[in-house]
C-alpha positions as CSV (number, residue, x, y, z in Angstrom):
1,M,0.2,-12.2,-13.6
2,A,-1.5,-9.2,-14.0
3,T,-1.0,-7.3,-10.6
4,G,2.1,-4.3,-10.8
5,A,0.7,-3.9,-14.6
6,F,-1.0,-0.4,-13.5
7,P,-2.7,1.4,-16.8
8,L,-1.1,3.7,-19.2
9,G,2.0,3.1,-16.4
10,L,2.8,-0.8,-17.8
11,R,1.3,-2.3,-19.9
12,P,-1.4,-5.0,-19.6
13,R,-0.7,-8.8,-19.4
14,Q,-2.6,-11.7,-21.3
15,V,-3.4,-14.4,-19.8
16,S,-4.7,-17.9,-21.3
17,R,-6.5,-20.2,-19.3
18,S,-9.4,-22.6,-18.8
19,S,-13.1,-21.0,-19.6
20,S,-14.7,-22.8,-16.7
21,F,-12.4,-19.9,-14.3
22,I,-15.2,-16.7,-16.2
23,S,-18.2,-19.9,-16.5
24,D,-17.9,-21.3,-13.1
25,N,-17.9,-18.6,-10.8
26,A,-19.6,-18.3,-7.8
27,W,-19.4,-15.2,-7.0
28,N,-20.1,-14.2,-10.6
29,H,-23.0,-15.9,-10.2
30,L,-24.2,-14.2,-6.8
31,L,-24.2,-10.8,-8.4
32,N,-26.1,-12.5,-11.8
33,I,-23.1,-12.4,-13.9
34,I,-23.0,-15.5,-16.1
35,Y,-20.9,-15.3,-19.5
36,T,-19.8,-17.9,-20.9
37,P,-16.0,-17.2,-22.9
38,K,-16.3,-18.6,-26.7
39,N,-13.3,-20.3,-27.1
40,D,-11.4,-22.8,-24.2
41,P,-8.8,-21.7,-23.1
42,Y,-9.6,-18.7,-22.8
43,S,-7.4,-15.2,-23.6
44,S,-7.7,-12.0,-22.3
45,Y,-5.8,-8.5,-21.5
46,F,-5.7,-8.0,-17.6
47,V,-4.5,-5.3,-15.3
48,D,-3.5,-4.4,-12.3
49,G,-7.3,-6.0,-10.3
50,G,-6.0,-3.2,-7.2
51,L,-7.0,-0.2,-9.5
52,I,-10.9,-1.4,-8.4
53,N,-10.5,-3.7,-5.3
54,N,-7.4,-3.5,-3.5
55,E,-8.6,-5.5,-0.4
56,P,-11.3,-7.8,-1.5
57,F,-11.9,-9.2,2.4
58,E,-15.7,-10.1,2.0
59,R,-13.9,-12.9,-0.3
60,V,-11.7,-14.7,2.4
61,L,-14.6,-13.6,5.0
62,D,-16.4,-15.4,2.8
63,I,-14.4,-18.2,2.9
64,L,-13.5,-18.3,6.6
65,N,-16.9,-18.3,8.1
66,G,-20.3,-17.1,5.5
67,N,-20.5,-14.1,7.8
68,K,-20.9,-16.1,10.6
69,N,-17.9,-15.6,13.3
70,D,-19.0,-14.3,16.6
71,E,-16.5,-10.5,16.9
72,S,-16.3,-9.7,19.9
73,I,-13.1,-10.1,21.2
74,E,-14.5,-12.9,23.6
75,N,-16.3,-15.2,21.1
76,F,-13.9,-14.6,18.2
77,K,-12.9,-17.9,16.5
78,S,-11.1,-16.7,13.3
79,A,-9.9,-13.4,12.2
80,L,-9.0,-11.8,9.2
81,L,-5.7,-9.3,9.8
82,M,-5.7,-6.7,7.0
83,I,-1.8,-5.7,6.1
84,D,-2.3,-2.7,4.4
85,P,0.7,0.1,3.2
86,F,-2.0,2.4,2.0
87,P,-4.9,2.4,4.9
88,S,-7.5,5.2,4.3
89,A,-7.8,6.4,7.6
90,E,-4.2,8.0,7.0
91,T,-5.0,10.2,4.0
92,R,-3.8,13.6,4.0
93,Y,-5.9,16.5,2.4
94,E,-5.1,20.3,1.5
95,D,-7.0,23.4,0.5
96,H,-6.5,23.7,-3.0
97,V,-7.3,27.7,-3.6
98,D,-5.5,27.4,-7.2
99,E,-7.6,27.2,-10.4
100,P,-5.6,23.5,-11.4
101,D,-4.2,22.9,-15.4
102,L,-5.3,19.9,-16.9
103,S,-2.9,17.7,-16.1
104,D,-3.6,18.1,-12.5
105,L,-7.2,18.0,-12.7
106,F,-6.6,14.5,-14.5
107,F,-4.0,13.2,-11.8
108,R,-6.8,14.4,-9.2
109,T,-10.0,13.5,-10.6
110,F,-8.1,9.6,-10.9
111,S,-6.8,9.6,-7.5
112,A,-10.5,10.5,-6.2
113,M,-11.9,8.0,-8.4
114,T,-9.5,5.1,-7.6
115,G,-10.0,6.2,-3.6
116,Q,-13.3,5.9,-3.9
117,L,-13.2,2.1,-5.6
118,Q,-11.1,1.3,-3.0
119,V,-12.7,2.3,0.1
120,K,-13.9,0.3,3.0
121,P,-14.7,2.8,5.9
122,H,-16.4,-0.3,7.7
123,L,-13.7,-2.9,7.9
124,V,-10.8,0.0,8.8
125,E,-13.1,0.8,11.7
126,K,-13.3,-3.1,12.8
127,A,-9.7,-3.3,12.6
128,F,-9.1,-0.3,14.9
129,N,-12.3,-1.2,17.3
130,I,-10.5,-2.6,20.4
131,N,-13.7,-4.5,21.4
132,N,-13.5,-6.2,17.9
133,G,-11.8,-9.6,17.7
134,S,-11.9,-10.6,14.0
135,H,-10.2,-7.5,12.4
136,F,-6.9,-7.0,12.7
137,L,-4.4,-4.1,11.3
138,I,-1.1,-4.0,10.2
139,S,-0.4,-0.3,8.6
140,P,3.5,1.5,8.5
141,K,4.8,3.3,11.3
142,R,8.0,4.7,12.1
143,S,9.6,8.8,13.2
144,L,11.6,10.8,11.4
145,E,14.0,12.5,13.0
146,Y,16.2,16.2,10.9
147,V,17.4,19.4,11.7
148,K,14.7,22.2,10.3
149,D,16.4,25.6,10.3
150,G,18.8,25.0,12.9
151,V,15.9,23.2,15.0
152,K,15.6,19.1,16.4
153,Q,12.5,17.4,14.7
154,K,11.0,14.1,15.3
155,E,8.3,13.5,13.0
156,P,6.0,10.3,13.6
157,L,5.0,8.7,10.2
158,Y,1.5,7.0,9.1
159,G,1.2,4.9,6.1
160,K,2.2,5.5,2.4
161,Y,4.6,8.4,4.2
162,A,6.2,5.6,6.5
163,I,7.2,4.0,3.6
164,A,9.5,5.0,1.1
165,G,7.8,2.8,-1.4
166,G,4.3,5.1,-0.7
167,A,5.2,8.0,-3.7
168,L,3.3,7.6,-6.9
169,G,1.1,5.9,-5.5
170,G,2.8,3.5,-4.1
171,F,4.6,2.8,-7.8
172,S,8.2,4.6,-6.0
173,G,9.9,1.5,-4.9
174,F,10.3,1.1,-9.0
175,I,13.3,4.0,-8.5
176,H,15.8,2.7,-6.1
177,K,16.6,-0.8,-4.9
178,E,17.2,1.1,-1.6
179,F,13.7,2.2,-0.9
180,R,12.4,-1.4,-1.0
181,V,15.3,-2.4,1.3
182,H,13.8,0.3,4.3
183,D,10.4,-1.0,4.0
184,F,11.3,-4.5,4.0
185,F,13.5,-3.2,7.2
186,L,10.6,-1.2,8.8
187,G,7.6,-3.9,7.7
188,R,9.3,-6.5,9.8
189,A,9.8,-4.3,12.9
190,N,6.2,-3.1,12.6
191,C,5.2,-7.0,12.1
192,K,7.3,-8.1,15.0
193,R,5.6,-4.8,17.7
194,F,2.6,-5.6,16.1
195,L,2.3,-9.2,17.2
196,R,3.7,-8.4,20.3
197,K,1.1,-5.8,21.9
198,H,-1.4,-5.5,19.5
199,F,-2.2,-8.8,18.1
200,T,-3.7,-9.6,21.9
201,V,-6.2,-10.6,23.6
202,P,-7.4,-9.1,27.2
203,L,-7.3,-11.3,30.0
204,D,-9.8,-10.0,31.4
205,K,-12.1,-11.3,28.9
206,N,-10.9,-14.9,29.1
207,H,-11.5,-15.7,26.0
208,K,-11.8,-20.1,26.0
209,I,-9.9,-20.3,22.9
210,I,-6.7,-18.2,23.7
211,N,-6.9,-19.3,27.8
212,Y,-6.3,-23.6,26.7
213,G,-3.2,-22.3,24.7
214,Y,-1.6,-21.3,27.7
215,H,-3.2,-23.4,30.6
216,H,-0.3,-25.5,30.8
217,L,2.7,-22.8,31.0
218,T,3.8,-22.0,34.1
219,E,2.4,-18.4,35.5
220,A,6.2,-17.1,34.7
221,R,6.0,-18.0,31.8
222,K,2.5,-17.3,30.7
223,N,3.6,-14.6,32.0
224,Y,6.9,-13.8,29.8
225,F,3.7,-13.3,26.5
226,I,2.0,-11.1,28.1
227,K,2.0,-7.1,27.2
228,T,0.3,-3.8,27.9
229,N,-1.9,-3.2,24.6
230,Q,-3.1,-0.3,23.4
231,D,-6.1,-0.4,25.9
232,H,-3.9,0.3,28.7
233,K,-5.2,-3.4,29.5
234,Q,-2.8,-6.5,30.5
235,A,-3.4,-8.9,27.5
236,V,-1.9,-11.7,25.8
237,Q,0.3,-13.0,22.7
238,I,-2.7,-14.3,20.0
239,I,0.6,-15.8,18.6
240,P,3.6,-15.8,20.7
241,I,6.8,-14.0,20.0
242,F,9.2,-16.0,21.9
243,D,12.5,-13.8,21.0
244,E,13.7,-11.0,23.7
245,E,12.3,-7.7,23.0
246,V,15.6,-5.8,22.2
247,N,15.2,-1.9,21.6
248,N,11.5,-2.0,20.7
249,D,12.6,-4.4,17.6
250,F,13.2,-1.9,15.5
251,Y,16.1,-1.8,13.6
252,M,16.6,0.6,10.2
253,P,20.4,0.1,8.4
254,K,21.7,3.2,7.1
255,F,21.8,4.2,3.7
256,N,24.2,5.5,0.9
257,N,23.5,8.8,1.9
258,G,24.8,8.4,5.7
259,T,21.3,8.1,7.2
260,K,18.7,5.6,8.4
261,W,15.8,7.4,5.0
262,P,17.0,6.9,2.2
263,F,16.4,10.2,0.3
264,R,17.7,10.9,-3.3
265,Q,19.3,13.2,-5.1
266,S,17.3,15.2,-7.7
267,E,19.8,14.8,-10.0
268,E,19.1,11.6,-10.1
269,I,15.3,11.6,-11.3
270,F,16.0,13.2,-14.3
271,K,18.3,9.6,-15.7
272,Y,14.7,8.1,-16.2
273,K,13.7,10.8,-18.8
274,K,14.8,8.5,-21.4
275,P,12.4,5.2,-20.9
276,I,9.7,7.8,-20.1
277,R,10.1,9.9,-23.2
278,K,10.3,6.5,-25.2
279,R,7.0,5.4,-23.1
280,V,5.4,8.7,-23.8
281,D,5.9,8.3,-27.8
282,K,4.6,4.5,-27.4
283,L,1.5,5.7,-25.5
284,I,0.8,8.5,-28.2
285,M,1.1,6.6,-31.1
286,N,-1.4,4.0,-30.1
287,V,-4.4,6.6,-28.7
288,A,-6.0,6.0,-31.3
289,D,-6.6,4.0,-34.7
290,L,-6.2,6.7,-37.1
291,N,-5.6,7.2,-41.0
292,F,-1.6,7.9,-42.4
293,K,-2.3,11.0,-42.8
294,D,-4.1,11.7,-39.1
295,N,-1.3,10.0,-37.6
296,L,1.8,11.8,-39.9
297,L,0.0,14.8,-37.8
298,L,0.3,13.5,-34.9
299,W,3.7,12.3,-35.5
300,A,4.6,15.7,-36.0
301,G,3.0,16.7,-33.0
302,K,4.7,14.2,-31.4
303,Q,7.7,15.3,-32.5
304,V,7.6,18.9,-32.4
305,F,5.1,19.4,-28.5
306,L,3.7,16.8,-27.4
307,R,6.5,14.4,-26.4
308,K,8.6,17.3,-24.2
309,K,5.5,18.3,-22.8
310,L,4.4,15.0,-21.7
311,T,7.9,14.0,-20.5
312,K,8.3,17.1,-18.6
313,L,5.1,16.5,-16.8
314,T,5.8,13.2,-15.8
315,I,9.3,14.4,-14.7
316,D,7.5,17.2,-12.4
317,F,5.3,14.7,-11.2
318,I,7.5,12.2,-9.5
319,E,9.9,15.6,-8.3
320,D,6.8,16.1,-6.6
321,S,5.9,13.2,-5.5
322,L,9.1,12.3,-4.1
323,E,9.7,15.4,-2.3
324,D,5.8,15.8,-0.8
325,H,7.1,12.4,1.0
326,K,10.4,13.8,2.2
327,L,12.4,10.8,-0.2
328,L,14.5,14.2,-1.6
329,P,16.2,16.8,-0.1
330,T,15.7,20.4,1.1
331,D,17.6,23.0,1.3
332,N,16.4,23.7,4.8
333,I,15.7,20.2,6.2
334,N,18.9,17.7,7.6
335,L,18.1,14.5,7.9
336,K,20.0,13.4,11.4
337,P,22.4,10.2,11.0
């Protein structure tokens, strides 16, 4: 119920449930965490758990097979399929030679902290290992075609830069419905392509389960489900895709701007100024439990300076993030229809 309740940005959710969910949690016992709530039902406030662990694969694997699965592509019997819009392997890094101001330093430090909490490089490595059949990964991918300085460009985009909801730390889908529509169609296209060409087992591996699943088909019918995988080998689909492959399974609707990329105009960002200012008001006045005099001083400072400054910082942050993800048009880039 707290999914999306990101700290500061969205309020936490109060959840009431049986205290047994806390006291009888087997994973807590494994970590030697023993806590019995005083009240039943147990009530508490929750924020989005993805801030700390956005990919709890180890728990899924415990349930599937207790980590006893043979992970080789020849013998695996179960697999973990990661659908990950922000894979850690797709991060962009830039040099910053200018000394950051306080707000910039806060955002960069917070981003680094959450990145370190969430990163699981060993699991991503398994997903990219073509000889490992226990992990597979779907992450966003698309090409952006545009004209820059009069020259046609085609730029491949990966991970958070391929989806319209990837800006603002993954929250730009709140900005406009077309961002969410784009990501739905891109996700559908990427999933089809993945099931056809990547979620496969090479024929030369002679996997017993896969061979048994296809043994009753004629060679002609079986060939329908055989594709060339990323290792340039003939491979058979784990989940058969029965419909015909049309235009590489890639369909994207045209948006109101006349292109297949749902960028917005800068002026639209300023319509959020009023609700942001209202949220800033709440945060400032609830930052601490102060006495009447201090509250009065804080209120006066908010009215004169803090509210305006923090609102501007937030608007600038939104604009910069959307521009970095090419979701705002620029003078020298014209997106193709």
